[in-house]
Biotite code that builds the C-alpha atoms (Angstrom):
import biotite.structure as struc

atoms = struc.array([
    struc.Atom([-32.876, -22.828, -29.946], chain_id="A", res_id=1, res_name="MET", atom_name="CA", element="C"),
    struc.Atom([-30.152, -20.603, -31.137], chain_id="A", res_id=2, res_name="VAL", atom_name="CA", element="C"),
    struc.Atom([-27.643, -22.466, -30.099], chain_id="A", res_id=3, res_name="VAL", atom_name="CA", element="C"),
    struc.Atom([-29.414, -25.304, -32.192], chain_id="A", res_id=4, res_name="GLN", atom_name="CA", element="C"),
    struc.Atom([-29.904, -23.072, -35.297], chain_id="A", res_id=5, res_name="SER", atom_name="CA", element="C"),
    struc.Atom([-26.113, -21.859, -35.510], chain_id="A", res_id=6, res_name="VAL", atom_name="CA", element="C"),
    struc.Atom([-25.048, -25.590, -35.004], chain_id="A", res_id=7, res_name="ALA", atom_name="CA", element="C"),
    struc.Atom([-26.908, -26.497, -38.317], chain_id="A", res_id=8, res_name="VAL", atom_name="CA", element="C"),
    struc.Atom([-26.106, -23.323, -40.091], chain_id="A", res_id=9, res_name="SER", atom_name="CA", element="C"),
    struc.Atom([-22.037, -24.145, -39.240], chain_id="A", res_id=10, res_name="ILE", atom_name="CA", element="C"),
    struc.Atom([-22.650, -27.807, -40.582], chain_id="A", res_id=11, res_name="GLN", atom_name="CA", element="C"),
    struc.Atom([-24.156, -26.959, -43.714], chain_id="A", res_id=12, res_name="ASN", atom_name="CA", element="C"),
    struc.Atom([-21.515, -24.083, -43.885], chain_id="A", res_id=13, res_name="LEU", atom_name="CA", element="C"),
    struc.Atom([-18.930, -26.371, -43.421], chain_id="A", res_id=14, res_name="LEU", atom_name="CA", element="C"),
    struc.Atom([-20.236, -28.856, -46.072], chain_id="A", res_id=15, res_name="LEU", atom_name="CA", element="C"),
    struc.Atom([-20.937, -25.911, -48.806], chain_id="A", res_id=16, res_name="SER", atom_name="CA", element="C"),
    struc.Atom([-17.145, -25.290, -48.057], chain_id="A", res_id=17, res_name="ILE", atom_name="CA", element="C"),
    struc.Atom([-15.860, -28.639, -48.654], chain_id="A", res_id=18, res_name="HIS", atom_name="CA", element="C"),
    struc.Atom([-18.190, -28.861, -51.611], chain_id="A", res_id=19, res_name="THR", atom_name="CA", element="C"),
    struc.Atom([-16.086, -25.742, -53.380], chain_id="A", res_id=20, res_name="GLU", atom_name="CA", element="C"),
    struc.Atom([-12.962, -27.956, -52.583], chain_id="A", res_id=21, res_name="GLY", atom_name="CA", element="C"),
    struc.Atom([-11.879, -25.448, -49.632], chain_id="A", res_id=22, res_name="LEU", atom_name="CA", element="C"),
    struc.Atom([-10.587, -26.930, -46.541], chain_id="A", res_id=23, res_name="ARG", atom_name="CA", element="C"),
    struc.Atom([-12.242, -25.004, -43.405], chain_id="A", res_id=24, res_name="ALA", atom_name="CA", element="C"),
    struc.Atom([-11.945, -25.584, -39.169], chain_id="A", res_id=25, res_name="TYR", atom_name="CA", element="C"),
    struc.Atom([-14.711, -24.981, -36.560], chain_id="A", res_id=26, res_name="ARG", atom_name="CA", element="C"),
    struc.Atom([-12.983, -23.580, -33.083], chain_id="A", res_id=27, res_name="PHE", atom_name="CA", element="C"),
    struc.Atom([-14.967, -23.633, -30.202], chain_id="A", res_id=28, res_name="CYS", atom_name="CA", element="C"),
    struc.Atom([-12.899, -21.126, -28.024], chain_id="A", res_id=29, res_name="SER", atom_name="CA", element="C"),
    struc.Atom([-16.005, -18.054, -28.488], chain_id="A", res_id=30, res_name="SER", atom_name="CA", element="C"),
    struc.Atom([-18.274, -20.602, -25.972], chain_id="A", res_id=31, res_name="LEU", atom_name="CA", element="C"),
    struc.Atom([-15.168, -20.857, -23.244], chain_id="A", res_id=32, res_name="PHE", atom_name="CA", element="C"),
    struc.Atom([-13.772, -17.407, -23.475], chain_id="A", res_id=33, res_name="CYS", atom_name="CA", element="C"),
    struc.Atom([-16.717, -15.162, -25.158], chain_id="A", res_id=34, res_name="PRO", atom_name="CA", element="C"),
    struc.Atom([-15.640, -11.920, -23.541], chain_id="A", res_id=35, res_name="GLY", atom_name="CA", element="C"),
    struc.Atom([-12.169, -12.502, -25.197], chain_id="A", res_id=36, res_name="THR", atom_name="CA", element="C"),
    struc.Atom([-13.442, -13.412, -28.736], chain_id="A", res_id=37, res_name="VAL", atom_name="CA", element="C"),
    struc.Atom([-15.471, -9.870, -28.460], chain_id="A", res_id=38, res_name="ARG", atom_name="CA", element="C"),
    struc.Atom([-12.991, -8.152, -26.836], chain_id="A", res_id=39, res_name="LYS", atom_name="CA", element="C"),
    struc.Atom([-10.457, -9.310, -30.146], chain_id="A", res_id=40, res_name="VAL", atom_name="CA", element="C"),
    struc.Atom([-13.487, -8.882, -32.878], chain_id="A", res_id=41, res_name="LEU", atom_name="CA", element="C"),
    struc.Atom([-14.793, -5.564, -31.807], chain_id="A", res_id=42, res_name="GLY", atom_name="CA", element="C"),
    struc.Atom([-17.891, -6.565, -31.026], chain_id="A", res_id=43, res_name="ALA", atom_name="CA", element="C"),
    struc.Atom([-20.242, -5.260, -28.507], chain_id="A", res_id=44, res_name="PRO", atom_name="CA", element="C"),
    struc.Atom([-20.787, -6.556, -25.102], chain_id="A", res_id=45, res_name="GLU", atom_name="CA", element="C"),
    struc.Atom([-24.407, -7.826, -26.367], chain_id="A", res_id=46, res_name="GLY", atom_name="CA", element="C"),
    struc.Atom([-23.397, -9.804, -29.136], chain_id="A", res_id=47, res_name="VAL", atom_name="CA", element="C"),
    struc.Atom([-23.118, -13.617, -27.646], chain_id="A", res_id=48, res_name="GLY", atom_name="CA", element="C"),
    struc.Atom([-20.163, -15.242, -30.363], chain_id="A", res_id=49, res_name="PRO", atom_name="CA", element="C"),
    struc.Atom([-20.901, -18.864, -31.024], chain_id="A", res_id=50, res_name="GLN", atom_name="CA", element="C"),
    struc.Atom([-18.145, -20.176, -33.259], chain_id="A", res_id=51, res_name="ALA", atom_name="CA", element="C"),
    struc.Atom([-14.976, -19.370, -34.912], chain_id="A", res_id=52, res_name="LEU", atom_name="CA", element="C"),
    struc.Atom([-14.064, -20.652, -38.424], chain_id="A", res_id=53, res_name="MET", atom_name="CA", element="C"),
    struc.Atom([-11.103, -20.591, -40.746], chain_id="A", res_id=54, res_name="THR", atom_name="CA", element="C"),
    struc.Atom([-11.201, -21.025, -44.203], chain_id="A", res_id=55, res_name="VAL", atom_name="CA", element="C"),
    struc.Atom([-8.178, -21.914, -46.673], chain_id="A", res_id=56, res_name="SER", atom_name="CA", element="C"),
    struc.Atom([-7.418, -23.388, -50.101], chain_id="A", res_id=57, res_name="TYR", atom_name="CA", element="C"),
    struc.Atom([-5.879, -26.789, -49.578], chain_id="A", res_id=58, res_name="PRO", atom_name="CA", element="C"),
    struc.Atom([-2.135, -26.984, -49.304], chain_id="A", res_id=59, res_name="GLY", atom_name="CA", element="C"),
    struc.Atom([-1.486, -30.326, -50.578], chain_id="A", res_id=60, res_name="GLU", atom_name="CA", element="C"),
    struc.Atom([-4.173, -33.579, -50.987], chain_id="A", res_id=61, res_name="LYS", atom_name="CA", element="C"),
    struc.Atom([-4.674, -35.348, -48.332], chain_id="A", res_id=62, res_name="LEU", atom_name="CA", element="C"),
    struc.Atom([-5.976, -38.913, -48.485], chain_id="A", res_id=63, res_name="GLU", atom_name="CA", element="C"),
    struc.Atom([-9.574, -39.757, -46.763], chain_id="A", res_id=64, res_name="SER", atom_name="CA", element="C"),
    struc.Atom([-9.486, -41.325, -43.456], chain_id="A", res_id=65, res_name="PRO", atom_name="CA", element="C"),
    struc.Atom([-10.400, -44.632, -43.394], chain_id="A", res_id=66, res_name="VAL", atom_name="CA", element="C"),
    struc.Atom([-13.727, -45.219, -41.850], chain_id="A", res_id=67, res_name="ARG", atom_name="CA", element="C"),
    struc.Atom([-14.971, -47.778, -39.454], chain_id="A", res_id=68, res_name="LYS", atom_name="CA", element="C"),
    struc.Atom([-17.588, -49.758, -40.898], chain_id="A", res_id=69, res_name="PRO", atom_name="CA", element="C"),
    struc.Atom([-21.319, -48.500, -38.997], chain_id="A", res_id=70, res_name="PHE", atom_name="CA", element="C"),
    struc.Atom([-22.568, -51.419, -37.231], chain_id="A", res_id=71, res_name="GLU", atom_name="CA", element="C"),
    struc.Atom([-19.369, -50.941, -34.845], chain_id="A", res_id=72, res_name="SER", atom_name="CA", element="C"),
    struc.Atom([-19.634, -47.079, -34.230], chain_id="A", res_id=73, res_name="VAL", atom_name="CA", element="C"),
    struc.Atom([-23.530, -47.510, -34.123], chain_id="A", res_id=74, res_name="VAL", atom_name="CA", element="C"),
    struc.Atom([-25.567, -49.711, -31.642], chain_id="A", res_id=75, res_name="PHE", atom_name="CA", element="C"),
    struc.Atom([-29.410, -49.877, -30.446], chain_id="A", res_id=76, res_name="GLU", atom_name="CA", element="C"),
    struc.Atom([-29.997, -50.197, -26.639], chain_id="A", res_id=77, res_name="THR", atom_name="CA", element="C"),
    struc.Atom([-33.404, -50.075, -25.645], chain_id="A", res_id=78, res_name="ILE", atom_name="CA", element="C"),
    struc.Atom([-34.414, -48.133, -22.137], chain_id="A", res_id=79, res_name="LEU", atom_name="CA", element="C"),
    struc.Atom([-36.551, -49.679, -19.639], chain_id="A", res_id=80, res_name="GLY", atom_name="CA", element="C"),
    struc.Atom([-34.760, -52.748, -19.352], chain_id="A", res_id=81, res_name="GLY", atom_name="CA", element="C"),
    struc.Atom([-37.176, -54.397, -21.866], chain_id="A", res_id=82, res_name="ARG", atom_name="CA", element="C"),
    struc.Atom([-35.178, -57.271, -24.153], chain_id="A", res_id=83, res_name="GLU", atom_name="CA", element="C"),
])
């Protein structure tokens, strides 16, 4: 439950950062090498880092990517072989 709660919190934080006109990026290195992250941050052994984030002011205006139509990336499947 903790991991899911952290993930939702991070998503909300990223959306809030974007709303303020800033850029942010989430790194998942804390999940692959938590010992290294704890050491670099000076965090105690009992701390389980879940994510690292960078936040910055944008240096240039980027164009929004062209998004695929919703129907081209989402599909429905019926489990159990029902038609």
